[in-house]
PAZAPA-4460 file (N, C-alpha, C; in steps of 0.05 Angstrom, whole numbers, plus 32768, in hexadecimal, padded with zeros to 4 digits):
% residues 115
    n_x    n_y    n_z   ca_x   ca_y   ca_z    c_x    c_y    c_z   seq   type   mol
   7DD9   81F3   7E95   7DEE   8207   7E8F   7DE9   8205   7E6D     1      M     A
   7DE4   821E   7E64   7DE2   821D   7E48   7DF8   822E   7E3D     2      S     A
   7E07   8220   7E28   7E20   822C   7E1E   7E17   8243   7E08     3      S     A
   7DFD   8249   7E05   7DF4   825D   7DF1   7DF3   8277   7DF7     4      S     A
   7DF7   827D   7E14   7DF7   8294   7E1D   7E10   82A3   7E15     5      R     A
   7E0D   82BF   7E10   7E26   82CF   7E05   7E36   82D2   7E1D     6      V     A
   7E50   82CD   7E1A   7E65   82D0   7E2D   7E67   82BC   7E44     7      G     A
   7E5B   82A8   7E3D   7E5B   828F   7E54   7E74   8285   7E4F     8      L     A
   7E85   8282   7E68   7EA1   8275   7E67   7EA3   825E   7E7D     9      R     A
   7EA5   8247   7E6A   7E9D   822F   7E7D   7EBA   821D   7E78    10      L     A
   7EBB   820E   7E8F   7ED1   81FB   7E93   7EC6   81E4   7EA4    11      A     A
   7EDA   81D1   7EA1   7ED3   81B2   7EAC   7EED   81A8   7EBD    12      A     A
   7EE9   819E   7ED1   7EFF   8194   7EDF   7EFB   8175   7EE3    13      C     A
   7F07   8163   7EDC   7F08   8149   7EDF   7F1A   813E   7EF5    14      L     A
   7F0A   8142   7F0F   7F1A   8141   7F28   7F1B   8122   7F31    15      L     A
   7F35   811A   7F34   7F3C   80FE   7F39   7F44   80FD   7F58    16      N     A
   7F2F   80E7   7F63   7F36   80E4   7F7F   7F3E   80C6   7F86    17      V     A
   7F4C   80C2   7F9C   7F4F   80A2   7FA1   7F3C   8096   7FB1    18      S     A
   7F24   8095   7FA5   7F0D   8088   7FB1   7EFC   807E   7F9D    19      E     A
   7EF7   8061   7F9D   7EE1   8059   7F8A   7ECC   8043   7F96    20      A     A
   7ED3   8035   7FB0   7EC9   8020   7FB9   7EB0   802B   7FCC    21      G     A
   7EB6   8040   7FD8   7EA1   8050   7FE9   7E92   8063   7FDE    22      R     A
   7E7C   805A   7FCF   7E6F   806E   7FBE   7E63   8087   7FCC    23      K     A
   7E5D   8085   7FE3   7E52   8099   7FF4   7E69   80B3   7FF7    24      Y     A
   7E80   80A8   7FFB   7E98   80BB   7FFD   7E9E   80CD   7FE3    25      I     A
   7E9C   80BD   7FCA   7E9E   80CC   7FB1   7E87   80DB   7FAE    26      V     A
   7E70   80D5   7FB3   7E56   80E7   7FB1   7E58   80FF   7FC0    27      E     A
   7E5F   80FA   7FD7   7E67   8112   7FEF   7E77   8125   7FDF    28      N     A
   7E8F   811B   7FD4   7EA5   812F   7FC4   7E96   813D   7FAE    29      I     A
   7E86   812E   7FA2   7E75   813E   7F8A   7E66   8150   7F94    30      A     A
   7E56   814A   7FAA   7E3F   815B   7FB6   7E50   8177   7FBE    31      K     A
   7E6A   8173   7FC9   7E75   8188   7FD6   7E7C   819D   7FC0    32      A     A
   7E80   8197   7FA7   7E89   81A4   7F92   7E6F   81B6   7F89    33      A     A
   7E57   81AE   7F8E   7E3D   81B9   7F88   7E34   81CE   7F9C    34      L     A
   7E40   81D1   7FB4   7E37   81E2   7FC8   7E45   81F7   7FCB    35      L     A
   7E38   820F   7FD5   7E4B   8228   7FDA   7E54   8225   7FFB    36      D     A
   7E61   823B   8001   7E6B   8236   801F   7E56   8236   8033    37      K     A
   7E3A   823F   8026   7E26   823E   803E   7E18   8226   8038    38      N     A
   7E1E   8214   802E   7E0F   81FB   8025   7DFA   81F6   8015    39      G     A
   7DF5   8210   8003   7DE0   8211   7FF1   7DED   8208   7FD4    40      K     A
   7DDD   81FD   7FC5   7DE6   81F8   7FA9   7DEA   820B   7F98    41      K     A
   7E01   8209   7F89   7E0B   821E   7F72   7DF8   8215   7F59    42      H     A
   7DE4   8226   7F51   7DD9   8221   7F3D   7DE8   821F   7F21    43      P     A
   7E00   8229   7F22   7E0E   8228   7F0A   7E23   8212   7F0B    44      Q     A
   7E28   8203   7F1E   7E39   81EB   7F20   7E2F   81D2   7F1A    45      V     A
   7E39   81BF   7F08   7E2E   81A5   7F03   7E40   8191   7F05    46      S     A
   7E3C   8177   7F0F   7E49   8162   7F12   7E3F   8154   7EF6    47      V     A
   7E51   8153   7EE6   7E46   8147   7ECC   7E47   8127   7ECD    48      L     A
   7E5A   811D   7ED8   7E61   80FF   7EDA   7E74   80FA   7EF2    49      N     A
   7E6D   80DF   7EFC   7E7E   80D3   7F0D   7E88   80B7   7F02    50      I     A
   7EA0   80B3   7F00   7EA9   809A   7EF3   7EBE   808C   7F09    51      F     A
   7EB7   8075   7F15   7EC8   8067   7F26   7ED1   804F   7F22    52      S     A
   7EEF   804B   7F24   7EFD   8034   7F1D   7F01   8026   7F36    53      D     A
   7EF7   800E   7F3B   7EFB   7FFE   7F53   7F14   7FEF   7F51    54      Q     A
   7F20   7FE8   7F3C   7F3F   7FDB   7F3F   7F55   7FF3   7F49    55      D     A
   7F4C   800D   7F39   7F60   8020   7F42   7F5C   8030   7F5C    56      Y     A
   7F41   802B   7F64   7F3A   8037   7F7B   7F38   8058   7F78    57      N     A
   7F32   805C   7F60   7F34   807C   7F58   7F14   8086   7F4D    58      R     A
   7F0E   809F   7F52   7EF6   80A6   7F46   7EFD   80C0   7F35    59      S     A
   7EEF   80C6   7F22   7EF0   80E0   7F12   7ED5   80EB   7F14    60      V     A
   7ED6   8105   7F1E   7EBB   8118   7F1D   7EC1   812C   7F0D    61      I     A
   7EAD   812E   7EFA   7EAF   8142   7EE6   7E9E   815D   7EF2    62      T     A
   7EA8   816E   7EF6   7E99   8187   7F01   7E9E   819D   7EE6    63      I     A
   7E85   81A9   7EE5   7E86   81BB   7ECF   7E78   81D7   7EDC    64      A     A
   7E85   81EE   7ED4   7E76   8205   7EDD   7E87   821F   7ED3    65      T     A
   7E7E   8238   7ED2   7E8B   824E   7ECB   7EA6   824E   7ED3    66      S     A
   7EBA   825C   7EC6   7ED6   825A   7ED0   7EDB   8268   7EE8    67      V     A
   7EC8   827D   7EEF   7EC7   828F   7F08   7EC0   8278   7F21    68      D     A
   7EB2   8265   7F1D   7EA7   8256   7F36   7EB5   8237   7F37    69      K     A
   7EC5   8232   7F23   7ED1   8219   7F20   7EE5   8218   7F34    70      L     A
   7EF6   822B   7F3B   7F0C   8228   7F51   7EFD   8220   7F6C    71      G     A
   7EED   8232   7F76   7EE0   822D   7F91   7ED0   8214   7F8E    72      S     A
   7EC2   8207   7F7C   7EB3   81F1   7F7D   7EC9   81D7   7F7C    73      S     A
   7EE0   81D9   7F6C   7EF3   81C3   7F6E   7EFD   81C0   7F88    74      V     A
   7F04   81DC   7F93   7F11   81DB   7FAE   7EFE   81CE   7FC4    75      L     A
   7EE6   81D4   7FC1   7ED1   81C4   7FD5   7ED1   81A8   7FD3    76      A     A
   7ED6   819F   7FBB   7ED5   8180   7FB9   7EF1   8178   7FC2    77      A     A
   7F04   8186   7FBE   7F21   817A   7FC7   7F23   8178   7FE4    78      C     A
   7F18   818E   7FF3   7F18   818D   800D   7F05   8178   801A    79      L     A
   7EEF   8172   800E   7EE2   8158   8017   7EEE   8140   8012    80      E     A
   7EFD   8140   7FFC   7F0C   8126   7FF5   7F24   8120   800D    81      A     A
   7F33   8138   8013   7F49   8137   8026   7F3D   812B   8042    82      F     A
   7F25   8137   8045   7F19   812E   8061   7F0E   8113   805F    83      Q     A
   7F03   810C   804A   7EF6   80EC   8049   7F08   80D7   8042    84      A     A
   7F1C   80DA   8032   7F2B   80C6   802A   7F44   80C0   8039    85      I     A
   7F49   80A9   8044   7F5D   80A3   8059   7F76   8092   8047    86      D     A
   7F87   80A0   8043   7F9C   8095   8031   7FA9   807F   803D    87      M     A
   7FAA   807C   805B   7FB7   8065   8066   7FA8   804C   8061    88      E     A
   7F92   804B   8058   7F85   8033   8053   7F7C   8031   8031    89      V     A
   7F83   8043   8025   7F80   8044   8008   7F8E   802E   7FF8    90      Q     A
   7F7F   801F   7FE6   7F8B   800F   7FD9   7F7F   800C   7FBD    91      E     A
   7F91   8005   7FA7   7F87   8007   7F8E   7FA1   8001   7F7C    92      G     A
   7F9E   7FF6   7F63   7FB5   7FF0   7F54   7FC5   8005   7F44    93      I     A
   7FB6   8020   7F47   7FC2   8035   7F3B   7FD3   8046   7F54    94      H     A
   7FEA   804F   7F4F   7FF8   8062   7F61   7FE6   8076   7F69    95      P     A
   7FE6   8081   7F80   7FD7   8096   7F8B   7FEB   80A6   7F9B    96      C     A
   7FE5   80C2   7F95   7FFB   80D1   7FA1   7FEA   80DE   7FB9    97      L     A
   7FD0   80DB   7FBB   7FC0   80EA   7FD2   7FA2   80E7   7FCD    98      G     A
   7F90   80EF   7FDD   7F76   80EE   7FDF   7F6C   80FB   7FC2    99      A     A
   7F7A   8112   7FBB   7F72   811D   7F9F   7F8C   8119   7F8E   100      V     A
   7F89   810C   7F78   7F9F   8103   7F63   7FA4   8116   7F50   101      V     A
   7F8B   8122   7F45   7F91   812F   7F29   7F7C   8145   7F2C   102      L     A
   7F81   815D   7F1E   7F6C   816F   7F1E   7F70   817B   7F03   103      I     A
   7F6B   8170   7EED   7F6E   817C   7ED3   7F52   818D   7ECB   104      P     A
   7F56   81A5   7EC4   7F43   81B5   7EB8   7F40   81BB   7E99   105      I     A
   7F2E   81B8   7E90   7F27   81B9   7E78   7F14   81D2   7E6B   106      Y     A
   7F21   81E1   7E56   7F0A   81F8   7E4D   7EF3   81EA   7E3E   107      P     A
   7EDD   81F4   7E42   7EC7   81EC   7E36   7EBB   8202   7E1F   108      L     A
   7EB3   8217   7E2B   7EAA   8230   7E16   7EB5   824E   7E21   109      S     A
   7EBD   825B   7E10   7EC0   8275   7E17   7EDC   827C   7E26   110      G     A
   7EEF   8267   7E2A   7F05   8268   7E37   7F1C   8258   7E2D   111      V     A
   7F34   8260   7E2E   7F49   8251   7E1F   7F59   8244   7E31   112      T     A
   7F67   8231   7E25   7F79   8221   7E34   7F8F   8230   7E48   113      V     A
   7F98   8247   7E3B   7FAA   8256   7E48   7FA0   8263   7E64   114      E     A
   7F88   826A   7E62   7F78   8278   7E7A   7F78   8260   7E92   115      E     A
***
């Protein structure tokens, strides 16, 4: 993604999920954000980073794309998290409200906080 294109409206989501110990689950959640409903890679969606904290048993997946695609991309990742994370066995020192804990969205380029 290049921010030099005129009119490019980018945002990022730092999706917090209640899993850090099972790397394959976190990676599958991140992969879900990259795919469209037909299972093909969105060329405009990127996972910029995955940070996992073993003590908290929480991971933060940074997803960046155009504002128009961010909602569907984050929703796909959340659905994967809901299916893959069993909160009955989840343990960590940080309180958890569910498989998906937080969905903060940040403007990057060409979009305001209000939007």
